[in-house]
C-alpha positions in Angstrom: -17.5 -7.7 -0.1 -18.7 -4.4 -1.8 -15.2 -4.2 -3.8 -15.6 -8.0 -4.9 -16.4 -8.5 -8.6 -17.9 -11.8 -9.7 -16.5 -12.4 -13.2 -18.5 -14.9 -15.3 -16.2 -17.6 -16.7 -18.4 -18.6 -19.6 -17.6 -16.6 -22.8 -14.8 -14.7 -21.3 -11.4 -14.8 -23.1 -9.3 -14.5 -19.9 -10.5 -18.2 -19.1 -9.4 -21.0 -21.4 -10.3 -24.1 -19.7 -10.4 -27.2 -21.8 -13.7 -28.5 -22.8 -15.4 -30.8 -20.2 -13.2 -29.2 -17.3 -14.6 -29.8 -13.9 -13.3 -28.8 -10.5 -12.5 -31.7 -8.1 -14.8 -31.9 -5.3 -11.9 -32.9 -2.9 -10.6 -29.4 -3.4 -13.7 -27.6 -2.4 -13.5 -25.2 0.6 -14.9 -27.0 3.7 -16.9 -25.4 6.5 -16.3 -26.0 10.3 -18.2 -29.3 10.0 -15.9 -30.6 7.2 -18.8 -30.1 4.6 -18.3 -28.3 1.3 -18.9 -24.7 1.8 -21.7 -23.2 -0.3 -22.0 -19.3 -1.0 -24.2 -16.9 -2.8 -23.1 -13.7 -4.8 -22.9 -10.8 -2.4 -22.8 -7.2 -2.8 -24.1 -5.3 -5.8 -24.3 -8.5 -7.9 -26.3 -10.4 -5.2 -29.6 -9.8 -7.0 -28.4 -11.0 -10.3 -28.0 -14.8 -9.3 -29.7 -16.3 -6.3 -28.1 -19.7 -6.6 -25.6 -21.3 -4.1 -22.2 -22.5 -5.2 -19.4 -24.5 -4.0 -16.1 -22.7 -3.4 -13.1 -23.8 -5.1 -9.4 -22.3 -4.9 -7.4 -22.3 -8.0 -3.7 -22.0 -6.9 -2.2 -22.0 -10.3 -2.5 -19.9 -13.4 -2.8 -22.6 -16.0 -5.6 -21.8 -18.4 -7.0 -19.0 -16.1 -6.1 -16.7 -13.3 -5.5 -18.1 -10.0 -8.2 -17.3 -7.2 -11.4 -17.9 -5.6 -14.1 -19.6 -7.9 -17.8 -20.4 -7.4 -18.7 -23.9 -8.8 -22.2 -25.1 -9.7 -23.3 -28.6 -8.6 -21.9 -30.2 -11.8 -18.4 -29.1 -10.8 -18.5 -26.3 -13.7 -16.6 -23.0 -12.7 -19.2 -20.2 -13.0 -17.6 -17.2 -11.5 -14.3 -15.8 -10.4 -14.6 -13.9 -7.2 -12.3 -10.9 -7.8 -11.4 -9.5 -4.4 -11.6 -5.7 -3.6 -7.9 -5.7 -2.3 -5.4 -6.7 -5.0 -8.3 -7.4 -7.3 -7.8 -7.1 -11.3 -11.3 -6.6 -12.5 -12.6 -3.1 -11.8 -16.0 -3.2 -13.6 -18.9 -5.4 -13.0 -20.6 -7.3 -16.0 -23.2 -4.6 -16.2 -20.3 -2.1 -16.7 -20.3 -0.4 -13.3 -17.0 0.7 -11.9 -15.8 -0.8 -8.6 -13.2 0.8 -6.2 -10.2 -1.4 -5.9 -7.4 -1.2 -3.3 -3.8 -2.5 -3.7 -1.4 -4.1 -1.0 2.0 -4.1 -2.9 3.8 -5.1 0.2 1.7 -8.1 0.9 1.8 -9.1 -2.7 5.6 -9.0 -2.6 5.8 -11.1 0.4 3.3 -13.6 -1.0 5.4 -13.9 -4.1 8.4 -14.6 -2.1 6.7 -17.2 0.0 5.1 -19.0 -3.1 8.4 -18.9 -4.9 10.2 -20.6 -1.8 7.5 -23.1 -1.2 7.0 -23.9 -5.0 10.7 -24.0 -5.7 10.3 -21.3 -8.3 11.9 -18.3 -6.8 14.6 -16.7 -9.2 17.5 -17.2 -6.9 19.9 -15.7 -9.3 18.4 -12.3 -8.8 18.2 -12.7 -5.0 22.0 -13.6 -4.9 22.7 -10.6 -7.2 20.8 -8.3 -4.6 22.8 -9.8 -1.8 26.2 -9.2 -3.6 25.2 -5.7 -4.5 24.1 -5.0 -0.8 27.5 -6.5 0.4 29.5 -4.1 -1.9 27.4 -1.2 -0.9 28.1 -1.8 2.9 31.7 -2.3 2.2 31.6 1.2 0.4 30.0 2.8 3.4 26.6 3.1 1.7 23.4 2.0 3.5 22.2 -1.1 1.4 18.8 -0.9 3.1 18.3 2.8 2.2 19.4 2.0 -1.4 17.0 -1.0 -1.7 14.1 1.1 -0.3 14.9 3.7 -2.9 14.9 1.1 -5.7 11.8 -0.5 -4.5 9.6 2.6 -4.0 8.4 4.7 -7.0 9.7 8.2 -7.4 6.2 9.6 -6.2 6.9 7.9 -2.8 10.6 8.5 -2.5 10.7 12.1 -3.4 8.9 13.1 0.0 11.4 11.0 1.8 14.3 12.8 0.1 12.6 16.3 1.1 12.4 15.1 4.7 16.0 14.2 4.5 17.0 17.6 3.3 15.0 19.1 6.3 16.8 16.7 8.7 20.1 17.8 7.3 19.4 21.4 7.6 18.4 20.9 11.3 21.4 18.7 11.9 23.6 21.6 10.5 21.9 24.0 13.1 22.6 21.5 16.0 26.2 21.2 14.9 26.4 25.0 15.0 24.6 25.3 18.2 26.9 22.8 20.1 30.2 23.9 18.2 31.9 24.8 21.5 30.8 21.8 23.4 33.4 19.5 21.5 30.8 16.7 21.1 31.5 13.5 19.2 29.4 12.7 16.0 27.4 10.1 17.9 26.6 12.7 20.6 25.5 15.1 17.9 23.3 12.4 16.4 21.8 11.8 19.7 21.1 15.6 20.3 19.4 15.6 16.9 17.4 12.7 18.0 16.1 14.3 20.9 14.8 17.3 18.8 11.1 18.2 18.7 11.4 17.9 15.1 11.8 14.2 15.4 8.5 14.0 17.5 6.8 16.0 14.9 7.9 13.8 12.1 6.8 10.8 14.0 3.4 12.5 14.4 3.5 13.0 10.5 4.0 9.2 10.0 1.3 8.2 12.4 -1.2 10.8 11.1 -0.6 9.9 7.5 -1.1 6.2 8.4 -4.3 6.8 10.2 -5.4 9.2 7.4 -4.9 6.4 4.9 -6.8 3.8 6.8 -9.6 6.2 7.2 -9.7 7.0 3.6 -9.8 3.2 2.9 -12.8 2.6 5.0 -14.7 5.7 3.6 -13.8 5.2 -0.1 -16.3 2.7 -0.8 -19.4 3.9 1.2 -18.8 7.5 0.1 -17.8 6.6 -3.5 -20.7 8.5 -5.1 -20.0 11.7 -3.2 -16.3 11.5 -4.0 -17.0 11.1 -7.5 -19.4 14.1 -7.5 -16.8 16.2 -5.7 -14.1 15.2 -8.3 -16.3 16.1 -11.1 -17.2 19.5 -9.6 -13.5 20.2 -8.8 -12.5 19.2 -12.2 -15.0 21.6 -13.8 -14.2 24.4 -11.5 -10.7 24.2 -10.1 -8.0 24.6 -12.9 -5.4 23.1 -10.5 -7.4 20.0 -9.8 -6.7 18.1 -12.9 -4.3 18.6 -15.8 -0.5 19.6 -16.2 -0.6 21.9 -13.0 -2.5 19.7 -10.9 0.5 18.9 -8.6 1.0 22.7 -7.7 -1.9 22.7 -5.5 -0.7 19.7 -3.5 2.8 21.4 -3.2 1.2 24.2 -1.0 0.4 22.1 2.0 3.4 19.9 1.5 5.7 23.0 1.6 3.9 24.2 4.7 4.5 20.8 6.4 8.2 20.9 5.4 8.7 24.6 6.7 6.7 23.7 10.1 9.1 20.8 10.5 12.2 22.8 9.9 11.0 25.6 12.4 10.1 23.2 15.0 13.4 21.3 14.5 15.2 24.7 14.9 13.4 25.2 18.1 11.9 28.4 16.8 8.5 27.1 17.5 7.2 24.8 20.2 10.7 24.9 21.7 11.1 22.9 25.0 10.9 25.1 28.1 14.1 25.3 30.1 14.0 23.3 33.4 13.7 25.3 36.6 16.1 24.7 39.4 14.2 24.1 42.6 15.5 25.9 45.6 15.7 24.0 49.0 
């Protein structure tokens, strides 16, 4: 709830409800007993308004954004409860900033579900994508990899490309290592998949996921400290902000790529040869 912003409806240009508009009580959110649920403002805005309100879900974008609204006893929409995840409003009415988080994959899936159930999915674009995928597969190109590259921004796909280069270099080493064994292409791929580099890259994925979740949990309670650190770093670190800010991040990224390559080449953390037991 700390990321939720309660946006006043009255006097806001984003809300263009017709005069005399009232929410239908039949559409109010119900509690476990079947009675209309009532809520108060929570979080940083809880002290601004102690009143209780009914909860109304607006499912369309007519006259105002869709979302969760708080309605008074007369059926008048008073607040839009903008959530902390995928929310739009990042400032409270008093001007204070709010940390928002995005969930693009969940948003994309919700658009598809709403489009299918509502009959408004642009099937022309969907079928065009299907035909492009068929052509790519017939051409020997992975349609899934192409689609992921189109979907992800360049800031996300560039590290994937860098990891692919590391894998290509390690695969070349694997081919050279087993040059005299006359292995098939599938067998060479299997040998590469058994590399410690694959295990290390799996650890990278798991570690990045856990770090992202941990940061998401700590970002809101430690917001003031993070902002103070960013202010200090901006003032004292020339690489933290500005045209050369990415150079600092390249140092650990290159180190991770080199470590992955070295482990994949079995120059580090190489598996120990199995000992033959004597009977």
